[in-house]
N, C-alpha and C positions, 0 to 999 in steps of 0.2 A: 699235478705237475710239480717239479722240485722247487723249493723256495731257496732264495739266496740268504745265507747267514754270514754277514761280513766278518764276524769275529771267530768263526769256526776255523780250525786248523787240522792238519794231519799229524798224527804221531806215528813215526816210522822207525821200526827197529831193524837195524842193518843185519846182514848175513842171510844165508839161504838163497836158493835159486827158485825161480818161478817156473812151475810145471803144471800143465793141464790144458784146458780148452777154453777159448773165449769165442763169442759170437759178435760179429760186426753189424751194427745198425746202420741206418741211412746216414749219408754224408751231411754233416752240419752245414758245410759251405754250399751244398746244393739245396737242401730242404728249405732253408731260410729264404733263398731266392725264389724257389718254386712257390712258396707261400705268397710272395710279393707278386709273382706273375699272375696269380688268380685274379688280380684286380682288372685284368684286361678283358674279362668276360663276365657279364651279369649272369647270376645263377650259381649253382653249387658245383665246385670242383673238389676232387678227393685226392689226397696225396698219401701214399702208403710207404711203409718202411721209415717211419718218422722216429728219430731217437728221443728218448726221454731226458732231455737236457733243458737247462734254464733258458737258453737263447730261443728255443722254440716257443716257450711260454711268453717271452717278451715280444717276439714278432706277432704272436697271436693277439696279444694285448694291443699292439699298435694297429693291427688290422681292425680290431673291434672299435677303436676310436675313429676309424674311417667309415664306420657303418656296417662292417661285415659281421656275420654271425658265425661263431666257431663251434664246432662239435668235434671233440677228440675222444678216440677210443684207444686208450693206452694198451689194452690187452691185444688189440689187433694192430697196434703201431700205425694207426691211421689218423688223419685229420681231414674233416670236411669243412670247407670254407664257402659260405654263401655270400656272394657279392651283390649288393643292391644295384638297381639301375643307375643310380647316381651316387657313387660313394663320395666321402669327404675328400677334399683336395689338400688339407693342411695336416702335416705330420708334426706334432708338437715336440718341443725340446725335451720335456720331462721323460718321454719314452725313447726318443731317438738318441739321446746322449748315452744311453746304456748299450747300444747295439749298432755296430758299424754297418751291418747288413741292412739296416733300415733305409739306407740311401737307395736301395733297390726299388722302392716304391716310386721313385722320381720318374723313370721312363714310362711305366704303365699309366701313371696319373696324367702325364702330359699327353700321352697318346689317346687316352679315353676321354679326358675332360678338357683337354687343351689348356690346362693350367695345373700348377702344383706349387706348393710351398712346403719345403722339407727342411727341418732344422739340420744344421751341420752335425754329423753324427759323432758319437764317441766310440767306445769299444776298448780294445787292448792298447796298452802303452808300448808299442813296438816301433814307433817312429812316425814321421810325417807321411801322410797319405793324402796329397792334395786332390781336389775334385775338378781340376781344370779340364782333364780329359773328358769327364762326364758332360760338363757344360758346353765345351767346344763341340762335342758330338751333337748335342741337341740344337745348338746354334746352326750347325751345318745342315741339319734337317729342317731348318726354317723357324725354329723357336727363338724367343728372346729369353735370355737367362742371365741372372746376376745374383750376387750375394748382398743381403741387406739385413741388418739387425740379427745376425746369426742364422739366417735362413737362406737357402737357395730358392729363388723365386723364378719360375719358368712359365712362359705362356706361349701359345701358338693359336691365336684367335682364328686364323685361316687354315688351320690344320698343318700337319707335317708333310714334307715332300722328300722323296728319296734323294740320296746324294752319295757321292764317293767320298769316303772318310778314311784317312790313314792315321792310325794312332802312333804317337811318338814312342810309346812303350806299350807292350801287350798287357795292358791293365785288365784284370779280370772284371772289376766293378764297372769300368767304363764300357767294356765289351757287352756286359749284361744290360746296362741301361740303354745303350744305343740300339742293341738288338730288340729289346722289348718296346722301345719307342718306334722303331722302324717297321715293325710288323703291321701297324695300322696306318702307316704313312702312304701317301699316293706315290706310285712309281717304285723304282728299284733302288735299293741301297747296297753299295758294295763297301764292306768294312775290311780294310787291309791292316796287316800287323795285329790281327785280333788275337786274344788269348785263346789257348788251345786246351786248357784244363778239362779233365773229364766232367767237371761240374758244368762247364759251358755247354758241352754236348748234351748233358742231361737236361738242362734248362731248354735248349733248343728242341730236343725231342718232345718235351712237354708242350712247347709252343706249336709244334707241328701237329700234335694230337688235338690241339685246340683249333686248328685250321690255318695256321701260319704256313707261308711258303718260304722255306729256308734251305739253302744248300751250302756245303763247305764246312759243316761243323767239324771241329777237330783239326782244321787246317788254318793257315794264317789269313786266308781270305774267305769271308762269309758273305754270301749273297742273299739278300732279303727282298722278296717282292711283296709289296704291301697288299693287304686285303682289306675289305670294308669292315669286317667284323670277325670276332672270334667267339667260340662257344665253349662252355665248361667241359672239362675232361677229367679222366682219372689217370694217375701216373704213379709208378713205383720208383722211388729214389734209388740211386746207385749207393753201394756201400761206401763207408767213410775210409778213404785211403790214408788219411792222416792218423786216424785211430789204429788202422791196420799197421801202419809204420811204427806207431808207438809201441804196440805189443811186440813187433818184430825186434825192435831195438832193446826192449825190456828183456826178451829171452836171451839176446846176445850179451848184454852187459852183466846179467846175473848168472851167466853160464847155465841157462835153463833150457826148457824144451816146451814150446807152446804151439798148439795147433790152433790156427786162426780161421774160424769158419765164416764163410761169406766174403773172404778177402778176394780181391781181383789183382793177381800178380802183374797183369799188363798195365795197371795204373801206377805201379811202383817199380818199374824196371831198374832205374838207376839206384835208388836206395837199397834195393835188394842186392844189386851187384856190389855195392859198397860193403854190405854185411858179409857177403861171401868172401870178399877180399880181407875182411877182418877175421875170417876163420869160421863163420857160421855155416852150418849145413842147412840148406833150404830145399824142401821137397814139396811136390804138389800132393794134395789130398783131394778127395772127390769134390769138396765144396770150398776149397781155399788153399792155404799153405801151412806148412809146419816149419818152424824155425828152431834149430837146436845148436847149442854151443857148449862144448865140454872143456874149454880151456880159456885162458886169458886172451881177450881179443887183441889183434894187431891194430896199430894206429892206421887211420885212413884219412887222406886229404879229401876235402869236399868244398865245392863252390856252389852256393845256392843260385838258382836261375829260374825264370818262368818255365812252366811245363813245356817240354818233357824233361827239363833239368831237375836238379835236386830241390825238393820243396823247402822254402824258407820255414814252413811250419814244423819241419823235422830237424831243423838246425840245433835246437837245445838238446835233442837226444843224441845226435852224433857227437856233439861236444862232450856230453856226459860219458859216452862210450869211450872217446879218446882220453878223457881224464883218468880212466883206470886201465887204459890199454898199454900194451908193450910197444914203446917207441914214441916218436914225435910226429905231430900232425899239424897241418895248416887248414883252418876253416875260414873261408871267405864268404862274407854276407853281401850279396849284390842286390837284394830286394828291399829290406827294411833295416835301416841303420840302428833302430832301437832294440833290435833283437839281442844285442850284446849286453843289455841290462842284466840278463840272466847270468852272465859270467861273473858279475860282482858277487852274486849269492853263492855261486859255485866255489869262488875263492874262499869263502867262509868255511867251506867244507874241506879245505886243504888242497884243492886242485891247483896245479901249476900251469897258469894260463897268462899270456901277455897279449893285450889287445893293441893293435896299431892301425888306426883308421877302421877299415872294414875287414881287417884280417885278425884272426885269433890264432896264436901259436900255442900249442898244447903239448906238454911233456907228461906222459902218463905215469901214474904211480899205482902201486898194487891195490891200495884201498883208500877211500876218502875218510875224513874225520868228522864225526857228527857235530852239528851246531844248529841253532835256530836260524831259519832262513825265511825269506818273504817272496811270494809269487807276485809277478808283475803282469802276467797275462796267462791265457789258457795253457799254452804249450810250456811256458816256463814253469808253471805250477806242476804239471805232470812230470816234467823233466826233473824237478827238484825232489819229488816223491821217489822217483826211480833212483836218483842220486843217493837219497837216504838209505835205500835198500843195499847199496854197495858201500856204505859207510860202516864205521866200527862201533857204533852205539845207537843212541836214540836221537833222531832228528825231528824237530818240529817245523812244519811248513805252514807258515801263516798265509791267509788268503785262499782258503779252500774254495770259496765261492767262484774264483776264476776257473777252477777245474770243472765245477758243476756246469759251466757254460758250454763245455765241449765233450765231456765224458760222462756217460750215464753210470751212476753207482761205482765210481772209480775205486774207492776203498774196498767195497764188497767184492769187486772183480779181482782185485789183488789178493784179498784173503782167500778166495777160491783157488788161486794159483799157488798158495802157500806163503804169500807175503804177509809179514806182520805189520799191517797198516790199519789204523783206526782213526775215525774222525772224532774230534773232541771239541767241546765248546771253548 
């Protein structure tokens, strides 16, 4: 499994276009949650199409501290997780602080053990992401939950009971935790204004394979009829739509031609529409899509929204595209206010961007100017590497370890496409 090296950086030489083939592995935002879901059933569950990224290693380490045994086959891209009859109920800060997805052990632990202590998680610096929706959902199911000394402490000594819950915002994490708690609750839970992301559907399908009774996946209303127990299962994770989008934008901004194998266009309808508006030619191939751009892109306006809207995780890439596009664009961030931290680094590369609240006004220029920059999160790091490819010299991107958390062998994949990118100490 890849190791994090905090002092590593990327050396990016600008110029040239990206051309060739890439293969998409399993979705990070799905696999990490699938791993947490295995806590619901004693025995061995197997997840396939697992990406070789640092976040998977961290989630595996967290599950081991809860008493699970992990067996990973990198060649087969699979991971087997053996869950004991009585796993641990306390997720310690030392691990949880590194990984936002660690909060997903909360629902399964409360459902199985009737108690959980989970440290408040860390992860990317992209803005505040409160956990009120998570705890309110558990309370609605009959649990007691509060925050104390940096931990969420939840208990349900008499078990969980089905309820009707309406989320104020279609939070992905809250939808996941409520769903994974409700599957073992007595009675029926109706979750309104639920998140609709493909990752939610993927997790729900895994739960159904384990014996859960769930309807409405992919819609705003999910109905969960509680069962007495779940059993281990095998499941293949969906391909990563954010990595797919990254390569699609990379082809467009470098005036390249990339065939993306394993991509599911139906998971990226709006981003692909925006790329077509920018001038890209997108065609279907037998196992994915091909994205080709032979001219300077046109500027495109974008507003991020929960699925099926434009993903906030792709916001750095559309900003970079607009930074070298022909014309002016407005990008509005409606999900995470901290995403615009990325803009400060892009300004160092000569981009013409003005931020006003959650709006970024961008005036495209033909080429960016190389400079040292710093990644603040996974997508910002990947976006800055691509920005370096459309700059006029050598750009150093500090914080390569952020990119390791979401992209397997990012530099090597760029090299295979003709990009001059190397990782240096």
